[in-house]
Every structure is written in structure tokens, then in C-alpha cells.
One Martini backbone bead per residue (centre of mass of N, CA, C, O) as a GRO file, in nm:
protein
  109
    1UNK     BB    1   0.873  -1.521  -1.694
    2UNK     BB    2   0.565  -1.608  -1.704
    3UNK     BB    3   0.247  -1.484  -1.693
    4UNK     BB    4   0.135  -1.711  -1.509
    5UNK     BB    5   0.387  -1.688  -1.289
    6UNK     BB    6   0.333  -1.415  -1.229
    7UNK     BB    7   0.221  -1.197  -0.998
    8UNK     BB    8   0.016  -1.059  -1.191
    9UNK     BB    9  -0.135  -1.309  -1.288
   10UNK     BB   10  -0.243  -1.387  -1.010
   11UNK     BB   11  -0.392  -1.124  -0.953
   12UNK     BB   12  -0.585  -1.126  -1.196
   13UNK     BB   13  -0.724  -1.391  -1.119
   14UNK     BB   14  -0.823  -1.305  -0.832
   15UNK     BB   15  -0.988  -1.035  -0.953
   16UNK     BB   16  -1.098  -1.103  -1.256
   17UNK     BB   17  -0.875  -1.039  -1.480
   18UNK     BB   18  -0.865  -1.040  -1.813
   19UNK     BB   19  -0.751  -1.007  -2.122
   20UNK     BB   20  -1.021  -0.885  -2.222
   21UNK     BB   21  -1.035  -0.652  -2.019
   22UNK     BB   22  -0.780  -0.504  -2.132
   23UNK     BB   23  -0.933  -0.472  -2.432
   24UNK     BB   24  -1.134  -0.293  -2.331
   25UNK     BB   25  -1.308  -0.031  -2.326
   26UNK     BB   26  -1.323   0.248  -2.180
   27UNK     BB   27  -1.605   0.220  -1.963
   28UNK     BB   28  -1.770  -0.035  -2.018
   29UNK     BB   29  -1.837  -0.159  -1.741
   30UNK     BB   30  -1.960   0.100  -1.622
   31UNK     BB   31  -2.196   0.127  -1.816
   32UNK     BB   32  -2.326  -0.147  -1.763
   33UNK     BB   33  -2.356  -0.119  -1.455
   34UNK     BB   34  -2.538   0.133  -1.464
   35UNK     BB   35  -2.770   0.010  -1.620
   36UNK     BB   36  -2.833  -0.223  -1.424
   37UNK     BB   37  -2.868  -0.041  -1.157
   38UNK     BB   38  -3.109   0.162  -1.306
   39UNK     BB   39  -3.262  -0.109  -1.379
   40UNK     BB   40  -3.518  -0.336  -1.463
   41UNK     BB   41  -3.512  -0.646  -1.609
   42UNK     BB   42  -3.235  -0.730  -1.714
   43UNK     BB   43  -3.105  -0.837  -2.031
   44UNK     BB   44  -2.897  -1.047  -2.246
   45UNK     BB   45  -2.731  -1.007  -2.568
   46UNK     BB   46  -2.522  -1.204  -2.768
   47UNK     BB   47  -2.306  -1.078  -3.021
   48UNK     BB   48  -2.151  -1.177  -3.279
   49UNK     BB   49  -1.919  -1.183  -3.498
   50UNK     BB   50  -1.888  -1.028  -3.812
   51UNK     BB   51  -1.815  -0.892  -4.118
   52UNK     BB   52  -1.934  -0.597  -3.993
   53UNK     BB   53  -1.917  -0.680  -3.680
   54UNK     BB   54  -1.858  -0.673  -3.365
   55UNK     BB   55  -1.873  -0.779  -3.075
   56UNK     BB   56  -2.170  -0.782  -2.853
   57UNK     BB   57  -2.386  -0.614  -2.616
   58UNK     BB   58  -2.731  -0.645  -2.514
   59UNK     BB   59  -2.931  -0.438  -2.313
   60UNK     BB   60  -3.256  -0.510  -2.161
   61UNK     BB   61  -3.511  -0.375  -2.021
   62UNK     BB   62  -3.830  -0.412  -1.903
   63UNK     BB   63  -3.924  -0.142  -2.082
   64UNK     BB   64  -3.695  -0.154  -2.344
   65UNK     BB   65  -3.457  -0.035  -2.277
   66UNK     BB   66  -3.129   0.024  -2.437
   67UNK     BB   67  -2.793  -0.124  -2.485
   68UNK     BB   68  -2.490  -0.105  -2.688
   69UNK     BB   69  -2.174  -0.294  -2.692
   70UNK     BB   70  -1.859  -0.340  -2.750
   71UNK     BB   71  -1.663  -0.637  -2.731
   72UNK     BB   72  -1.398  -0.850  -2.717
   73UNK     BB   73  -1.613  -1.096  -2.665
   74UNK     BB   74  -1.849  -1.329  -2.616
   75UNK     BB   75  -1.727  -1.437  -2.356
   76UNK     BB   76  -1.728  -1.170  -2.207
   77UNK     BB   77  -2.038  -1.128  -2.217
   78UNK     BB   78  -2.118  -1.387  -2.068
   79UNK     BB   79  -1.957  -1.322  -1.811
   80UNK     BB   80  -2.091  -1.060  -1.740
   81UNK     BB   81  -2.379  -1.168  -1.709
   82UNK     BB   82  -2.318  -1.371  -1.489
   83UNK     BB   83  -2.195  -1.169  -1.277
   84UNK     BB   84  -2.469  -0.981  -1.294
   85UNK     BB   85  -2.728  -1.179  -1.306
   86UNK     BB   86  -2.801  -1.240  -1.609
   87UNK     BB   87  -2.981  -1.310  -1.861
   88UNK     BB   88  -2.881  -1.500  -2.152
   89UNK     BB   89  -2.852  -1.462  -2.516
   90UNK     BB   90  -2.834  -1.567  -2.837
   91UNK     BB   91  -2.886  -1.361  -3.102
   92UNK     BB   92  -2.886  -1.583  -3.340
   93UNK     BB   93  -3.137  -1.745  -3.190
   94UNK     BB   94  -3.260  -1.511  -3.022
   95UNK     BB   95  -3.475  -1.283  -3.029
   96UNK     BB   96  -3.582  -0.983  -2.991
   97UNK     BB   97  -3.771  -0.794  -2.800
   98UNK     BB   98  -4.062  -0.621  -2.824
   99UNK     BB   99  -4.002  -0.398  -2.609
  100UNK     BB  100  -3.778  -0.266  -2.775
  101UNK     BB  101  -3.947  -0.173  -3.018
  102UNK     BB  102  -4.153  -0.010  -2.856
  103UNK     BB  103  -3.954   0.192  -2.737
  104UNK     BB  104  -3.856   0.309  -3.005
  105UNK     BB  105  -4.130   0.419  -3.099
  106UNK     BB  106  -4.180   0.607  -2.839
  107UNK     BB  107  -3.858   0.746  -2.885
  108UNK     BB  108  -3.881   0.907  -3.124
  109UNK     BB  109  -3.791   1.217  -3.270
   0.00000   0.00000   0.00000
């Protein structure tokens, strides 16, 4: 029986679990969900894989606070942003917001 025709394949499609979700780091979605739920004005930047870094998602709140996490793929990050109702931008095309840099300056140790 192929994975597509297996009962588990149908269940995964019905509940929205993709192959990328299964390869995601434990707690990834929970961390991102918690950040989105506890901050306002959150937007997402999808960072592609490079020769030095894996694909990642950067979430920036309205006040500039941010979090970055490695994701299974840019597609996973785009899909997460869409499902969470966030505006998303390709990081290689759209620069990071000034509010993020301002937040970093104000919160340096």
C-alpha cells in the first residue's frame, strides 16, 4: 500500500500534517504559535536556505521584538505564515524592518 493510499496518509492530509511537519524540530510550531499569540502586529520573513544556513522563519512583532527558527523548508514557513494569518515576505527581496534593529539596540545587554 502506498503512503498516499494508506489510512494514515489520508488522516495526515485531513488534519494538515505534511511531510515537512514531521521533519520539523520538536516544539517548533508551539514556539511560533506562542510568539504570535502573545504579541501584536506580527509579520513573517521567510529566509531561504543558503550555503551557510538552513531555511528559517523570522517573526517580528509590532514593537520590533523578534524570534527566528530553522524550518524544514521555505514552503513550510510560507504555509505556516498563511495559516497563522500573518503577512509574509521573502527575506532575500524585502529587507528587515527598522523596528527590529531599534528593538535590538534598546535591549542589548
